[in-house]
C-alpha positions as CSV (number, residue, x, y, z in Angstrom):
1,M,0.0,0.0,0.0
2,G,1.3,3.4,-0.9
3,Y,1.1,6.4,1.5
4,N,0.6,9.5,-0.6
5,C,1.2,12.3,1.7
6,S,0.7,14.9,-1.0
7,R,-2.8,13.5,-1.7
8,F,-3.5,12.9,2.0
9,P,-1.5,15.6,3.8
10,E,-2.8,14.7,7.3
11,L,-0.7,11.5,7.0
12,S,2.5,13.4,7.0
13,L,1.8,14.3,10.6
14,L,3.1,10.9,11.7
15,D,6.6,11.9,10.4
16,D,6.5,15.3,12.0
17,E,7.8,14.9,15.5
18,K,7.3,18.5,16.4
19,A,3.6,18.5,15.4
20,M,3.1,15.3,17.4
21,N,4.7,16.8,20.5
22,N,2.3,19.7,20.2
23,I,-0.6,17.3,20.4
24,D,0.9,15.0,22.9
25,C,0.9,17.4,25.9
26,G,0.8,14.6,28.4
27,N,3.9,12.9,27.0
28,M,2.3,9.5,26.3
29,R,5.0,9.1,23.7
30,V,7.7,9.0,26.4
31,M,5.7,6.5,28.4
32,I,5.2,4.1,25.5
33,Y,8.9,4.5,24.5
34,S,9.8,3.4,28.0
35,F,8.1,0.0,27.5
36,P,11.2,-2.0,26.9
37,K,13.0,-0.4,29.9
38,L,10.1,-1.0,32.1
39,V,10.1,-4.7,31.2
40,S,13.8,-4.8,32.2
41,D,13.2,-2.8,35.4
42,A,10.3,-5.0,36.4
43,F,12.4,-8.1,36.2
44,I,15.0,-6.5,38.5
45,L,12.4,-5.1,40.8
46,S,10.6,-8.5,41.1
47,Q,13.8,-10.0,42.6
48,N,12.8,-8.2,45.8
49,L,9.7,-10.2,46.2
50,K,9.6,-12.2,49.4
51,I,7.1,-15.0,49.3
52,P,6.2,-16.8,52.6
53,D,6.6,-20.5,52.7
54,R,2.9,-21.2,53.0
55,Y,2.3,-19.4,49.7
56,R,4.2,-22.2,47.9
57,K,1.4,-24.7,48.7
58,V,-1.5,-22.8,47.1
59,K,-3.9,-24.5,44.7
60,E,-4.4,-21.4,42.5
61,I,-3.6,-17.8,41.8
62,I,-6.4,-15.2,41.7
63,V,-5.3,-11.8,40.1
64,C,-7.6,-8.9,41.1
65,G,-7.5,-5.6,39.2
66,M,-9.4,-3.2,36.9
67,G,-8.5,-1.6,33.6
68,G,-4.8,-1.1,33.0
69,S,-4.0,-2.8,36.3
70,A,-5.9,-6.0,35.3
71,I,-4.6,-6.6,31.7
72,G,-1.4,-8.0,33.1
73,G,-3.4,-10.6,34.9
74,D,-5.2,-11.5,31.6
75,L,-1.8,-11.9,29.8
76,F,-0.5,-14.0,32.7
77,K,-3.5,-16.2,32.6
78,D,-3.2,-16.8,28.8
79,L,0.4,-17.9,29.3
80,S,-0.2,-19.9,32.4
81,N,-2.9,-21.9,30.6
82,I,-0.3,-23.2,28.2
83,M,3.0,-23.1,30.3
84,I,2.3,-24.2,33.9
85,N,0.1,-26.7,35.8
86,L,-1.6,-24.2,38.0
87,N,-5.0,-22.6,37.7
88,V,-5.1,-18.8,37.2
89,S,-8.1,-16.6,37.4
90,V,-8.6,-12.9,36.8
91,I,-11.3,-11.0,38.7
92,R,-12.4,-7.6,37.4
93,D,-15.1,-7.0,40.0
94,Y,-15.9,-6.2,43.6
95,D,-16.4,-9.8,44.7
96,L,-14.2,-12.9,44.9
97,P,-15.5,-16.2,43.7
98,K,-17.0,-18.4,46.4
99,Y,-14.2,-21.0,46.1
100,V,-11.4,-18.6,47.2
101,D,-10.1,-19.7,50.5
102,E,-6.9,-20.1,52.6
103,N,-5.5,-22.3,49.8
104,S,-5.7,-19.5,47.2
105,L,-3.1,-16.8,46.4
106,V,-4.9,-13.6,45.8
107,V,-2.7,-11.0,44.0
108,A,-4.3,-7.5,44.4
109,V,-3.0,-5.3,41.6
110,S,-3.8,-1.5,41.6
111,Y,-1.3,0.9,40.1
112,S,-2.8,3.8,42.1
113,G,-3.3,1.6,45.1
114,N,-6.8,3.1,45.5
115,T,-9.0,1.1,43.1
116,E,-12.1,0.3,45.1
117,E,-13.0,-3.0,43.4
118,T,-9.5,-4.3,44.0
119,L,-9.5,-3.1,47.6
120,E,-12.9,-4.8,48.2
121,C,-11.4,-8.1,46.9
122,F,-8.4,-7.6,49.1
123,K,-10.7,-7.2,52.1
124,Q,-12.6,-10.3,51.3
125,A,-9.4,-12.3,50.7
126,Y,-8.1,-11.2,54.1
127,E,-11.3,-12.2,55.8
128,R,-11.2,-15.7,54.2
129,R,-7.5,-16.0,55.3
130,A,-6.3,-16.4,51.8
131,C,-2.6,-15.9,50.9
132,I,-2.3,-12.3,49.7
133,L,0.2,-10.2,47.8
134,G,-0.2,-6.5,46.9
135,I,1.3,-4.7,43.9
136,A,0.9,-0.9,43.6
137,S,2.8,2.3,43.4
138,N,1.3,3.6,46.7
139,G,-2.2,4.3,48.1
140,L,-4.4,2.4,50.4
141,L,-3.3,-1.0,49.1
142,E,0.3,-0.3,50.3
143,K,-1.0,1.0,53.6
144,A,-3.1,-2.1,54.2
145,C,-0.3,-4.4,53.3
146,S,2.0,-2.6,55.7
147,I,-0.4,-2.6,58.6
148,L,-1.5,-6.2,58.1
149,K,2.0,-7.5,57.4
150,I,1.1,-8.7,53.9
151,P,3.8,-9.1,51.2
152,F,3.9,-6.0,49.0
153,L,5.7,-5.0,45.8
154,R,6.0,-1.2,45.3
155,V,6.4,-0.3,41.7
156,P,7.5,3.1,40.4
157,G,4.8,5.8,40.1
158,G,4.4,8.6,37.6
159,Y,2.9,6.6,34.7
160,Q,-0.6,6.2,33.4
161,P,-1.8,2.7,34.6
162,R,-2.1,1.5,31.0
163,A,1.5,2.6,30.3
164,A,2.8,0.8,33.4
165,L,1.8,-2.6,32.1
166,P,5.3,-4.2,32.4
167,L,5.5,-3.2,36.0
168,L,2.2,-5.0,36.7
169,F,2.7,-8.0,34.5
170,I,6.3,-9.1,34.9
171,P,6.0,-9.5,38.7
172,L,3.2,-12.1,38.2
173,L,5.8,-14.2,36.3
174,K,8.1,-13.9,39.3
175,V,5.3,-14.8,41.7
176,S,4.6,-17.9,39.7
177,E,8.3,-18.8,39.8
178,A,8.6,-18.2,43.5
179,I,5.9,-20.7,44.3
180,G,7.4,-23.3,42.0
181,F,6.0,-22.6,38.6
182,P,8.8,-20.9,36.5
183,M,7.7,-19.5,33.1
184,I,10.8,-17.8,31.8
185,K,14.5,-18.4,32.0
186,D,17.2,-15.8,32.8
187,I,18.7,-16.2,29.3
188,E,15.2,-15.6,27.8
189,V,14.8,-12.5,29.9
190,K,17.9,-11.0,28.3
191,R,16.9,-11.8,24.8
192,L,13.3,-10.5,25.4
193,C,14.6,-7.1,26.6
194,W,17.0,-6.9,23.7
195,L,14.3,-7.8,21.2
196,L,11.9,-5.2,22.6
197,E,14.6,-2.5,22.4
198,Q,15.3,-3.3,18.8
199,Y,11.6,-3.5,17.8
200,N,10.9,-0.3,19.6
201,K,13.2,1.5,17.2
202,T,11.2,0.1,14.3
203,V,7.8,1.2,15.6
204,S,8.6,4.5,17.4
205,P,8.1,8.0,16.0
206,E,11.7,8.3,14.7
207,S,11.0,5.5,12.2
208,P,9.4,6.9,9.0
209,I,6.1,5.7,7.7
210,E,7.5,3.6,4.9
211,N,9.6,1.6,7.5
212,N,7.2,1.6,10.4
213,P,4.5,-1.1,10.7
214,A,2.7,0.7,13.5
215,K,2.3,3.9,11.5
216,K,1.1,1.9,8.5
217,L,-1.5,0.1,10.5
218,A,-2.7,3.3,12.2
219,I,-3.2,4.8,8.7
220,K,-5.3,1.8,7.7
221,L,-7.4,2.1,10.9
222,Y,-7.8,5.9,10.7
223,G,-11.4,6.8,10.1
224,K,-12.5,3.1,10.7
225,I,-13.9,1.0,13.5
226,P,-11.1,-1.5,14.4
227,V,-12.2,-5.1,14.8
228,V,-9.3,-7.0,16.5
229,Y,-9.1,-10.8,16.5
230,S,-6.5,-13.0,18.2
231,L,-5.9,-16.5,19.3
232,G,-4.0,-18.8,21.6
233,H,-1.7,-17.2,24.1
234,L,-2.4,-13.8,22.4
235,K,-6.1,-13.8,23.2
236,S,-5.9,-10.9,25.7
237,V,-3.6,-9.0,23.4
238,A,-6.7,-8.2,21.3
239,L,-8.4,-6.8,24.4
240,R,-5.2,-4.7,25.0
241,Y,-5.5,-3.3,21.5
242,K,-9.2,-2.4,22.0
243,D,-8.5,-0.8,25.4
244,Q,-5.5,1.2,24.2
245,I,-7.5,2.5,21.2
246,N,-10.3,3.4,23.5
247,E,-8.1,5.3,26.0
248,N,-5.4,6.8,23.8
249,A,-7.2,7.5,20.6
250,K,-10.6,8.1,22.2
251,M,-12.1,5.7,19.5
252,R,-14.5,2.8,19.6
253,A,-13.0,-0.6,18.8
254,M,-14.1,-4.2,19.0
255,C,-12.3,-7.5,19.8
256,D,-12.9,-11.2,19.8
257,Q,-11.1,-14.5,19.9
258,I,-10.5,-17.4,17.6
259,P,-11.9,-20.1,17.5
260,E,-14.8,-18.9,19.7
261,L,-15.8,-16.3,17.1
262,N,-16.3,-19.1,14.6
263,H,-19.3,-20.2,16.7
264,N,-21.1,-16.8,16.8
265,E,-19.5,-13.6,15.5
266,I,-18.7,-15.2,12.1
267,E,-22.4,-14.8,11.3
268,A,-22.0,-11.0,11.5
269,W,-20.0,-11.3,8.3
270,E,-23.0,-12.7,6.4
271,R,-24.8,-9.4,6.1
272,I,-22.5,-6.5,6.9
273,D,-23.8,-3.1,7.7
274,F,-21.5,-0.1,7.2
275,K,-18.7,-2.3,5.9
276,E,-16.8,0.7,4.7
277,L,-16.4,1.7,8.3
278,L,-14.8,-1.6,9.4
279,Y,-11.2,-2.7,9.4
280,V,-10.0,-6.0,10.8
281,V,-6.7,-6.7,12.5
282,L,-5.9,-10.4,13.1
283,I,-3.0,-11.0,15.5
284,D,-1.6,-14.4,14.4
285,T,1.0,-16.6,16.1
286,K,3.5,-19.2,15.0
287,F,2.4,-21.3,18.1
288,K,-1.2,-21.8,17.1
289,N,-3.0,-25.2,17.2
290,K,-2.7,-26.9,13.8
291,Y,-6.5,-27.2,13.5
292,I,-6.9,-23.4,13.7
293,A,-4.8,-22.6,10.6
294,E,-7.6,-23.6,8.2
295,S,-10.2,-21.6,10.2
296,I,-8.0,-18.5,9.8
297,K,-7.7,-18.9,6.1
298,E,-11.5,-19.2,5.8
299,L,-12.1,-16.2,8.0
300,V,-9.6,-14.0,6.1
301,S,-11.0,-15.1,2.8
302,K,-14.6,-14.3,3.8
303,I,-13.6,-10.8,5.1
304,E,-11.7,-10.0,2.0
305,K,-14.5,-11.3,-0.2
306,E,-16.9,-8.8,1.5
307,G,-14.5,-6.0,0.6
308,V,-13.5,-5.2,4.2
309,G,-9.9,-4.3,4.8
310,I,-7.8,-6.7,6.9
311,S,-4.2,-6.9,8.2
312,V,-2.8,-10.1,9.5
313,I,0.0,-9.5,12.0
314,T,2.5,-12.1,13.2
315,P,4.5,-10.4,15.9
316,P,8.3,-11.0,16.0
317,G,9.7,-13.4,18.6
318,E,10.9,-16.9,19.2
319,T,8.9,-17.5,22.4
320,M,5.3,-16.9,23.4
321,I,6.3,-14.1,25.8
322,E,8.3,-12.4,23.1
323,E,5.4,-12.6,20.7
324,M,3.0,-11.3,23.3
325,L,5.1,-8.3,24.3
326,T,6.2,-7.3,20.8
327,A,2.5,-7.4,19.7
328,I,1.6,-5.2,22.6
329,L,4.3,-2.7,21.9
330,L,3.1,-2.5,18.3
331,G,-0.5,-2.0,19.4
332,D,0.4,0.7,21.9
333,W,2.2,2.7,19.2
334,V,-0.7,2.2,16.8
335,S,-3.1,3.6,19.4
336,Y,-0.7,6.6,19.8
337,Y,-0.5,7.3,16.1
338,L,-4.3,7.1,15.8
339,A,-4.5,9.7,18.6
340,M,-2.1,11.9,16.6
341,L,-4.2,11.6,13.4
342,R,-7.3,12.5,15.4
343,R,-5.5,15.4,17.0
344,V,-6.2,14.3,20.5
345,D,-3.9,14.2,23.5
346,P,-3.7,10.5,24.4
347,T,-2.8,10.9,28.0
348,P,-5.9,12.4,29.8
349,V,-8.8,10.1,30.5
350,S,-11.2,12.8,31.6
351,L,-14.4,10.7,31.6
352,I,-12.8,7.9,33.6
353,S,-11.4,10.5,36.1
354,E,-14.8,12.3,36.4
355,F,-16.7,9.0,36.9
356,K,-14.3,7.9,39.7
357,K,-14.5,11.3,41.4
358,R,-18.3,11.4,41.4
359,R,-18.4,7.8,42.7
360,E,-16.0,8.6,45.6
361,E,-18.1,11.6,46.5
362,K,-21.2,9.6,46.7
363,V,-20.0,6.2,47.9
364,K,-17.0,7.3,50.0
365,Y,-15.4,3.9,49.6
366,S,-12.0,5.1,50.8
367,E,-13.4,6.1,54.2
368,A,-15.2,2.7,54.4
369,F,-12.0,0.8,53.7
370,E,-10.0,2.9,56.2
371,E,-12.6,2.1,58.8
372,W,-12.4,-1.6,58.0
373,L,-8.6,-1.5,58.1
374,S,-8.6,0.0,61.6
375,K,-10.9,-2.7,62.9
376,A,-8.9,-5.5,61.1
377,C,-5.7,-4.6,62.9
378,E,-7.2,-4.4,66.4
C-alpha cells in the first residue's frame, strides 16, 4: 500500500515529531517509548519479592484488578494456561468467587493503590484467610499491606496505569516462579529485553512511515472502527488493543477470539452493515494449534470477499512471551498514532477520572475501607 502524503497531507503528521509533540501534551510518547526499559526494570524489581513458605502450597492464583491494572493478569492467565500446571483466574469485579479460601493466592494489583474494586477483593481475601500479595505504586493498598504485614511490591509511580503494564505484568511471572512454577529463564529475559529494544526502534516515531509497521497500521485504521481478532496465548492482546485505542485515541473498537468467534461472530460477516467503516486486525501466532490454521484462512477469505480491509500480524519473537510483548508494543504505538491523526492528546482520561471522582463523593469507599482496616488490625 502506498502512503501518498501529497494527496492525504494529514498522514505526513506521523513523520512530523514537532507536530506530534504539540498534540501529545501529556507525553504519552515518552511512556510508550519506555516500555522495553520498564520490562527490564520490572524483572529486576521483582527480585525483591519475598514469598512466605505457605504461599508455595496454594492451589491457584487469583489476580484482582481493573482496567490497565488488570490486563497484566489477563496476559499472565493466557500464558499460564499453556505453560504451567496451576489454575489462574482474573477478577475484574468487587467480589471474589466463592471458592477462594486459605489455599488461594490472591494478588491484588492496583497501580494507584486506591481502586475500590481491588480493595474490596483484598478485604474479602483477608477475611477468608487467603494468601495475599499486593502490587501498587502507593495508596491504600500499600498502607493495608504494611499494617496487616502482607507481602507487597512497590512499583515506580508517575505513569498512566495502562502505560505501566510491564511493572504490573512481569511481577506475576516472578510470583509464579517463586511458588514453584517458572515460566521464563534468565537467558530468555535477556533476549526478550534486547528484542523489545530493537523492535521499539522500528515502531517508534523516529522511524518513518515507509519503514514503520505501527504507523502503516494506524493509517489503515484511521477513520475506521477497528475489529481486532487474536488466538492462543495472544487472546488478551486483542483486548489490550481495544482498550488502548479506547483510551489513547478516544475511539471505539471491538475485539474477539479465535476459535470462539467461529461459533457466533462469524455470522455477522454474512450481512455486513456499514462495511466501509470496518477494518480488521488479526493477530496471528506461530504457536497456534494446527487445527486453527484452516479456520483463519477461511475467515480472512470471507472478510476479503466482503470488501472489508484486513491486516494479518505475526509479531516477532521466538517464544510466546516475546510474541506477546512485541505485539503489545506494536499496538500501543498504533493507538498513539491514531490519537495523533485524530489530533487528541492521548494521556488524559477525563471521563474515567470524572466518573471515579463522582463515585467517591457519593460512595466514599476510601473512608469505608479505612474504617475496615482500623478494625482489622485491632
